[in-house]
C-alpha angles and dihedrals in degrees: 000000000000113000127198089257094052091046089054091051091051090048094050095048115105113220119223117237090249091056091050091046091051092048089051090050091050090050093048091050092050091047093049096043110115097170096117094040095086092052093054092048094051091046090053089047092051091048090052093049090048094052093045090049090050092051092048092049092048093049094043092051091079092049093051092046090053091047091053093045090051092047090047092052092049093049090047091051091047093049094049092045091049091045094051093044096062 
């Protein structure tokens, strides 16, 4: 825990030019680091593909249902026609 006394000692400490240079270099490396960027991009791409797939499945559900209903009606008609013709 940082107390008021420790905070004062940090504030009164003069940094050497090497320490400032090192701190600036660390900040530059952190700013330019792109290591996690690919992971975020791939995650966003997967989320987009999942949402697009869900949208397609939902919209194609009605089409598939109507195809099965039509096929069922045709098969029922064929079965009743074949059954009455014998």
